[in-house]
NUVORO-812705 format. One line per field, with one value per residue (C-alpha): residue number from 1; residue in one letter; x, y, z. Coordinates in steps of 0.02 Angstrom, whole numbers, plus 50000, padded with zeros to 5 digits. Each point is the difference from the previous one (the first is absolute). Example, Ala and Ser with C-alpha at 12.3 -4.5 7.8 and 13.67 -1.06 7.14 Angstrom:
REM NUVORO-812705
k [1|2]
r [a|s]
xx [50615|50069]
yy [49775|50172]
zz [50390|49967]
This chain:
REM NUVORO-812705
k [1|2|3|4|5|6|7|8|9|10|11|12|13|14|15|16|17|18|19|20|21|22|23|24|25|26|27|28|29|30|31|32|33|34|35|36|37|38|39|40|41|42|43|44|45|46|47|48|49|50|51|52|53|54|55|56|57|58|59|60|61|62|63|64|65|66|67|68|69|70|71|72|73|74|75|76|77|78|79|80|81|82|83|84|85|86|87|88|89|90|91|92|93|94|95|96|97|98|99|100|101|102|103|104|105|106|107|108|109|110|111|112|113|114|115|116|117|118|119|120|121|122|123|124|125|126|127|128|129|130|131|132|133|134|135|136|137|138|139|140|141|142|143|144|145|146|147|148|149|150|151|152|153|154|155|156|157|158|159|160|161|162|163|164|165|166|167|168|169|170|171|172|173|174|175|176|177|178|179|180|181|182|183|184|185|186|187|188|189|190|191|192|193|194|195|196|197|198|199|200|201|202|203|204|205|206|207|208|209|210|211|212|213|214|215|216|217|218|219|220|221|222|223|224|225|226|227|228|229|230|231|232|233|234|235|236|237|238|239|240|241|242|243|244|245|246|247|248|249|250|251|252|253|254|255|256|257|258|259|260|261|262|263|264|265|266|267|268|269|270|271|272|273|274|275|276|277|278|279|280|281|282|283|284|285|286|287|288|289|290|291|292|293|294|295|296|297|298|299|300|301|302|303|304|305|306|307|308|309|310|311|312|313|314|315|316|317|318|319|320|321|322|323|324|325|326|327|328|329|330|331|332|333|334|335|336|337|338|339|340|341|342|343|344|345|346|347|348|349|350|351|352|353|354|355|356|357|358|359|360|361|362|363|364|365|366|367]
r [m|q|k|n|k|y|g|k|m|i|l|f|f|i|i|l|l|l|c|n|r|t|g|f|a|q|n|t|k|k|t|y|k|y|t|l|n|n|a|d|i|i|k|f|d|v|v|k|g|d|t|i|t|t|l|t|g|n|v|d|v|i|y|d|s|i|r|f|y|a|d|n|a|q|i|f|q|s|k|r|l|l|k|l|n|g|n|a|k|a|v|e|d|t|l|e|g|g|a|e|n|v|w|y|n|y|d|g|k|i|l|n|l|r|d|s|a|y|f|q|e|v|v|n|d|s|i|s|k|k|v|t|a|e|e|i|d|y|f|k|l|r|s|e|i|k|a|k|g|n|i|e|a|k|d|f|i|e|k|v|k|l|e|c|g|d|f|r|y|d|q|e|s|k|y|g|s|a|k|i|e|p|v|l|k|f|e|d|r|e|k|l|t|i|r|s|k|q|m|e|i|f|s|d|k|e|k|l|t|a|t|y|d|v|v|i|e|m|k|n|s|f|a|k|g|k|f|l|i|y|f|n|q|n|q|k|s|v|l|l|g|n|p|k|f|q|s|e|s|a|d|a|s|a|q|e|f|e|l|f|f|k|e|d|k|l|d|s|l|f|m|s|n|n|a|r|i|y|f|k|k|n|e|s|d|k|k|s|n|f|l|f|a|r|s|v|k|l|d|f|e|a|e|k|l|l|y|m|n|a|i|d|v|n|n|s|f|i|r|e|n|k|v|r|t|d|n|f|y|i|n|k|l|k|t|a|f|l|e|v|f|f|d|k|k|e|e|i|e|k|v|v|a|e|k|q|i|e|g|v|y|k|f|e|q|k|e]
xx [47367|50051|49858|50036|50180|49957|49871|50128|50103|49859|49965|50191|49993|49821|50095|50160|49913|49913|50162|50109|49939|49921|50020|49884|50001|49872|49939|49875|50045|50096|50034|50150|50053|50165|50065|50100|50086|50101|50047|50049|49916|49838|49970|49853|50007|49890|50098|49926|49859|50106|50002|50179|50045|50155|50095|50141|50128|49999|49887|49923|49869|49919|49943|49957|50044|50196|50057|50074|50154|50064|50053|49839|49881|49841|49852|49914|49830|49942|50171|49986|50198|50125|50146|50108|50182|50119|50077|49853|49959|49861|49976|49887|50007|50186|50037|50066|50064|50051|50089|50016|49826|49866|49851|49851|49886|49835|49908|50151|50086|50171|50121|50124|50153|50138|50173|50088|49864|50008|49881|50000|49940|50012|49970|50008|50082|50126|50015|49991|50022|50031|50021|50083|49974|49970|49817|49904|49815|49894|49853|49885|49881|50139|50131|50132|50165|50078|50138|50130|50143|50161|49897|50060|49882|50068|49973|49891|50125|50061|50165|50005|49967|49967|50024|49935|49906|49839|49931|49831|49917|49852|49946|49889|50103|50150|50085|50111|50108|50146|50067|50083|50196|49911|50166|49990|50083|50040|49997|50104|50127|50134|50009|49875|49878|49917|49963|49885|49864|49858|49961|49849|49969|49892|50028|49883|50117|50166|50050|50071|50013|50113|50010|50093|50188|50014|50156|50026|50147|50081|50161|50119|49926|49837|49891|49890|49867|49832|49893|50001|49892|50030|49950|50010|49964|50148|50106|50016|50005|49973|50086|49964|50018|50201|50016|50184|50117|50174|50091|50197|50050|49871|49888|49871|49847|49866|49822|49934|50052|49946|50072|49972|50031|50052|49970|50093|50088|50002|50023|50002|49963|49953|50011|49914|49982|50172|50077|50179|50114|50167|50095|50155|50136|50065|49968|50110|49958|49844|49889|50080|49950|49816|49894|49853|49858|49826|49996|50095|49965|50113|50000|50046|50056|49990|49968|50169|50022|50024|49948|49949|49938|49940|49909|50047|50136|50037|50141|50135|50154|50036|50160|50052|50071|50170|50054|50110|50041|49875|49859|49872|49999|49858|49994|49850|49921|49823|49933|49814|50060|50101|50023|50120|50047|50039|50093|49952|50105|49877|50167|49986|50040|49947|49915|49926|49939|49889|49935|50011|50166|50077|50139|50148|50015|50111|49937|50094|50105|49925|50132]
yy [51841|50018|49883|49870|50015|49971|49877|49891|50031|49949|49825|49965|50015|49910|49852|50007|50007|49826|49929|50052|49877|49849|49988|49865|49949|49899|49910|49890|49859|50017|50143|50040|50144|50074|50121|50152|50078|50114|50077|50187|49995|49903|49984|49913|49941|49880|49929|49865|49960|50002|50115|50023|50079|50103|50024|50119|50015|49922|49855|49887|49885|49842|49897|49816|49998|50043|50175|50081|50153|50089|50160|49982|49861|49979|49887|49924|49939|49911|49905|49989|50040|50115|50069|50082|50090|50105|49908|49897|49878|49872|49932|49875|49932|49925|50001|50145|50039|50143|50065|50155|49932|49890|49932|49911|49890|50001|49865|49872|50059|50038|50123|50038|50087|50060|50104|49979|49891|49929|49896|49942|49938|50104|49913|50080|50160|49891|49950|49813|49959|50111|49976|50144|49975|50110|49936|49906|49923|49965|49896|50048|49845|49859|50093|49967|50122|49986|50118|50024|50093|50024|49929|49985|49914|50026|49877|49892|49897|50092|50101|49939|50099|49938|50084|49925|50056|49904|49958|49951|49983|49927|50090|49870|49842|50078|49957|50076|49968|50099|49970|50112|50001|49981|50043|49975|50118|49983|50173|49963|49895|50045|49957|49850|49975|49865|50012|49871|50003|49987|50031|49934|50103|49919|50154|49910|49843|50144|49869|50039|49887|50027|49910|49985|50065|50028|50102|50037|50153|50026|50126|49865|49873|49934|49831|49957|49865|49973|50009|50097|50014|50138|49995|50189|49941|49887|50068|49855|49976|49820|49970|49882|49954|49945|50155|50061|50114|50110|50101|50067|49863|49827|49938|49875|49906|49883|49947|50128|50140|50068|50179|50099|50187|50096|50179|50048|49884|49808|49886|49834|49872|49825|49884|49833|49873|49967|50148|50075|50138|50057|50110|50107|49960|50189|50153|49945|49834|49944|49917|49834|49911|49909|49892|49904|49943|49977|50157|50127|50181|50146|50128|50176|50156|50167|49883|49924|49809|49968|49816|49833|49836|49852|49843|49845|50077|49869|50100|50137|50093|50136|50069|50118|50174|49949|49825|49960|49857|50061|50024|49912|49943|49886|49938|49896|49969|49910|50020|50009|50167|50136|50196|50141|50148|50157|50147|50187|49998|49845|49903|49825|49999|49828|49817|49883|49827|49883|49817|49869|50098|49932|50070|50082|50128|50067|50061|50157|49969|50058|50055]
zz [49894|50199|50040|49912|50055|50185|49951|49927|50145|50118|49899|50013|50189|50024|49894|50100|50185|49911|49947|50142|50099|49911|49801|49903|49833|49896|49837|49945|50101|50165|50113|50114|50114|50049|50141|49932|50170|49902|49844|49948|49837|49943|49803|49929|49815|49882|49866|49875|50112|50187|50131|50042|50191|49984|50181|49999|50136|50178|49955|50126|49963|50063|49862|50018|50178|49953|50055|49849|49989|49858|49935|49856|49978|49850|50046|49856|50025|49889|49975|50192|49998|50112|49935|50103|49978|50102|50155|49988|50149|50043|50183|50053|50183|50032|49798|49909|49808|49920|49846|49880|49908|50070|49914|50101|49907|50103|49923|49993|50163|49923|50067|49856|50065|49879|49996|50173|50057|50174|50088|50191|50160|50151|50166|50183|49889|49935|49825|49992|49810|49867|49804|49887|49811|49839|49998|50144|49971|50159|49989|50150|49965|50013|50099|49873|49955|49812|49966|49877|49943|50129|50153|50172|50114|50197|50160|49900|50094|50142|49967|49836|49829|49841|49841|49850|49821|50042|50167|50058|50173|50059|50184|50041|49977|50028|49859|49856|49867|49906|49830|49874|50072|50204|50110|50195|50110|50190|50077|50158|49908|49905|49809|50008|49868|49938|49801|49863|49873|50103|50191|50117|50167|50133|50137|50137|50010|49967|49860|49823|49852|49858|49836|49853|49984|50172|50072|50194|50009|50145|50036|49963|49932|49901|49991|49859|49948|49921|50142|50157|50160|50141|50165|50073|50182|50021|49867|49890|49814|49923|49826|49874|49825|49988|50121|49997|50115|49950|50125|49982|50101|49961|49860|50061|49929|50047|49982|50148|50071|50159|50048|50141|50034|50143|50011|49835|49943|49955|50174|49931|49848|50023|49836|49992|49884|49900|50072|49894|50069|49931|50108|50007|50128|50001|49894|49856|49996|49846|50109|49983|50163|49972|50104|49948|50119|50038|50099|50021|50124|49957|50151|49984|50084|49901|49853|50024|50005|50181|50024|49901|50032|49895|50042|49903|49899|49845|49933|50045|49969|50134|50041|50120|49966|50063|50028|50134|50111|50123|49896|49929|49801|49928|49809|49934|50171|50020|50177|50082|50077|49958|50072|49919|50109|49899|50076|49970|49820|49948|49997|50068|50188|50065|49948|50073|49954|50104|49960|49856|49943|49843|49876|50034|50157|50135|50160|50075|50136|50181|50138]
């Protein structure tokens, strides 16, 4: 009995030594190898014609040129499948994925990450792109990522975070798509988000498009339309499809908007083709002033209206906050160029009209 016991122990250690550096699995069609760097406990079982190697504790194995780490793992010989659980992680070159449960299909070259899943690219010891989700699939053969459920995708566009319910990204073409309530958040900007039904990312061009029910939410204002193109390099958005803008002091519309951002706030809004704006003369006004023109440009400071200019004004009604004999008062004016200056309270400070002036108007008296 004692000899049998020692014999089994010797046999176990022989198997352990053989598997400690190089493991192998073989079926009637194909042969493949894996390298076992570490495991606290190794167990072999034959179940329904398949050989299962169970690894327990501090697992470190190289499988199909990918290095895997986990608390526990199972290698299925015939199914050509690796299952890991407990702090599981897969690393290949600059790519890394992890989750509580990780499966890798050898034949399909598919990495499946489930439960607290993440997939990231690391360049020069810094994370360049990262996706977190409930579940992530990485298709090694075509370098494609698919994620679903509570997704956060960071830095596919620099300093921008995308949240959605369905995300796909092709590493070769640098193209991604987001569906199920996608929201774009700007990490260095205060309360600036973009929402729509669907988004597309072109990461190599630092560009994003959003379609259907597009809304740009800012701290004190918002803009909406049907289609948006965002250019990250110059912090510019083009909004099309009957775009509208609304703030506490002004409502505006046109056929096309261009919004420019600076640091964490809206810096300027350019409206072209049939631009219309309704705005207040003071805090208690009901946006009774209006201006219709070919194009209108609005400048903001701390998201408050600071300056307005309009080209080819065909109709306007503008009143200053306090109408005195030395002020400028204007009513139903047409002009080639019009400027309106506001104070820090967004109250009209001065109005200047130039060229081809028609209508009822009065200039302020100069000393």
